[in-house]
N, C-alpha and C positions, 0 to 999 in steps of 0.2 A: 638588635634591641634585645635588652637583657631583662629576665624574669626572674625574680629569686622567691624560692620558696622555704618554708621551714625546714623541711625535711628530704632526704633522699628519696623517700618513697612518695612523697608526693611530685617532687620533679619527675619522679619516672613516670607517675600516673598522668600528668599531663602530656609526657610523650607518647604515652600509650594510647589517650584518646583520640591526640590527634591521628596516630598511625590507624585506628580503628575508622575515623571520620574518613580518610584518604582511601582507605581499602573498601569500605562499605559502598564509596560514591565510585569507583575503579576497582573491580574485583579483580583486573589482570595489572594491577599497578606493579610498576618496576622500582624495588625499593634497595637501597645499600645501608649495611647497619655495620658500624665499628665493632670490631672483636677488642675486649680488654674489660677488666674488673668495674669499670663503671656502668659499662651496660648489663651487668648481672640482674640487678633488680629492675630493670625493665623489661629483659627477658623472661624473667618469672613473671610479672603481670602479664605479658603476652600470650604465656603458656596458658595462664588461668583463664584469662579472657577468653580464647580458644576452646578450653575444656566448658566453658560455661554458654557456647554458642554464640557470643558477640562479637567474634572475628572469625573470619575464614581465608585462609591462606592457600587454600588448594590450587588458586589460578594465579596466585602472587609469584612473581619473577624478583630474583635477587640476583645482583651485581657484586662483585666484590670492591671493597674498598682498598685495601693493600695485602701484603704477603712479604715475609723473609724470604730474598733470594736464597735460595737452596733448599727450600721446605716447602712441601705442597700437602693436600690430603688430610693424612690422619697423623702425618708426623706431630712428634710430642712437641708443643710450644708453637704449632703453626696456627696462623690466623683463622685457616680453615677449621683446623680441629675445633679450635675454640668455640666458634660458630655452631660448629654440626654439634658437639657433645651438650654444649649450653641451651641451644634455641631449636637446631634444625631437625633434630633427631625426636623432639618432643610435640612439633605440629606437623600440620598435615600440607607438608611442601613438596612440590614433586620436585626430585632430582633433575627432571628435564629442563625445571625452569630455572634452574640454578646456575650461574656462570661465575666463578670466582678467579683470582690469579694464579697461575700456577708458577712459583717461584722456582720450579725445576726445569721448566720450560728450555728446549736447546737454543730457541732463538727468544730472548725475552722483549726484545724490540717489536718483534711477531706479535708476542703475547700482548703486550700493550695494545696494539692495532685490532687485535681481536676483541679486546674488552671495549675500547670505543666503539666496534662494529657492533658488538651486542647491544650497547646502550641506545645507538641511532637506529638498529632493526625494530629496537622495542620502542621507540618515541621518546627516548629520553628518560631520566631519572624523574619519578615522581615525588619520594622521598629519600632524605640522607639523615641516617643518625650519626652525628660525630662526638668522639672524645677529644681532649687537649691534652697533651702529653705536658710531664714538667718542664719542657723546653718551649712548649707553644705551638710544638707539631699538628697539625691535622693530617690523618693518614699516616703517613710517611714523608709528607711535606716538611721537610727539615727546614732551620733557621737558615734565611739566605736562599729558599728556592724562587723561583720565578712563577709570580702568579699567574703568567698565562698558559703555565703547562698544563696539558692533557695528562694522560695515562701516561707513566715513564718510570726510568729506573730512578733512584734515590739512593746517595751515598747517606750512611746513617749517621747522626751528629753521636759525641760521645755520650750525651747523657740519655740518648735514647737505647744507646748498646747496654749502658749500664742497667737502665730500667728493666729494659725486654728482660734480663735474666730471671726474673721473677715469675716468668711463663716455662720455663724449662726445669725439667729434675736435673738435667745436667746443663753446665753452659756451654753453649754454643758459639763460635767464632762466627759474629755477625757483622757485616760490612754494608751491605746492599739491601736495598727492598724494591719491590714495586709497587705502586700505588696510581689511583686517581689522583689527578693535580686541582689547583684550586680553580684553572678553568670550568674544570668538572661541576665543582660544588657551586660555582656561579651559575652554571646552566641548569642546575636541579630546581624543580617548581618548590619544593619545601624542605628546608633544611634546620634541624635542629641539632645544638651543640650541649649535650649534656655534660656537665663539671661538677661533682661533688666533695666532699670530705675539705677537710682542715689544709690537708697537705697541699690542697691546689689554689689554697687563697692568694701565693704571691704571684701565680701567673695570672691569676684571673684582673689581679691589681693590673698588673703590665698590660694585660689585653684592654682594659678600659682608660690606661693611660696614654698609650701609644699608638702608633701605626706604623709599624715597619718590618720588612722581612725576615728580621731576628726572630721577631714574633708571630711567626704564622697566620696564629689564629685573629690576630689585630688587623690582619689585612680583608677581612671577610666582616668584621661587625656592624659595617654599616650597611651592607648588603640587604635590599630588602627581603629577598627569599629567606633569610637568617633570623633565628632566634636563639639566643644564648640561654638556656636553663638551668639555672643555678640553686644549688640548697643553700640555707644559711650560712654555714660553715666555711664552703668556698667563697662565701660573698663577704666574709668578715673583715677584708682590709678595705672594703668599698667605702 
């Protein structure tokens, strides 16, 4: 399902309301949130909602969506650093309830298994926020990804490598990532894919008109648990 909102703020507010509802019904909900600039408006709204007493993150659990191989924690440009700097540091989220990917793990296959175990031990993911890359990727499920993958190591598409540089002060050599897979998305109770801005209009058009692993986001568009939340600019070519 695709829902189109006039502005980015309205689209983010719709997502914030859904997250608030889920956490109010299940205070210990397991959630998964995409790092990236598209998430910033939503993160700001969640911080405000908690300061107003309308949402309580104190018992919420968080599992990571993805991470660059070779990075972790507070490393410049890491997904974890983005999440902590822009959201976690500003809400009452217990560090003991956070399990993110460690892109520096000695055994990345085992790291993926541990992430899957964390998800299973907490009864599955209740809510997932996704963004969409310029190449249609979800997390780091790149063009050509196997839709049956769970958490896995992914080779980065050249588009992802180029776009990723905006998150770093100095350009790193990125070639791989670790990520939840499309199977994890399919198994999540509620998934919202937030897409905003004119620059995303071409990929939104491709998602709407195709269903192919060359555009990973198109593979989930008909899943009953998935909503695409799009602002007017991103939807301008539909």
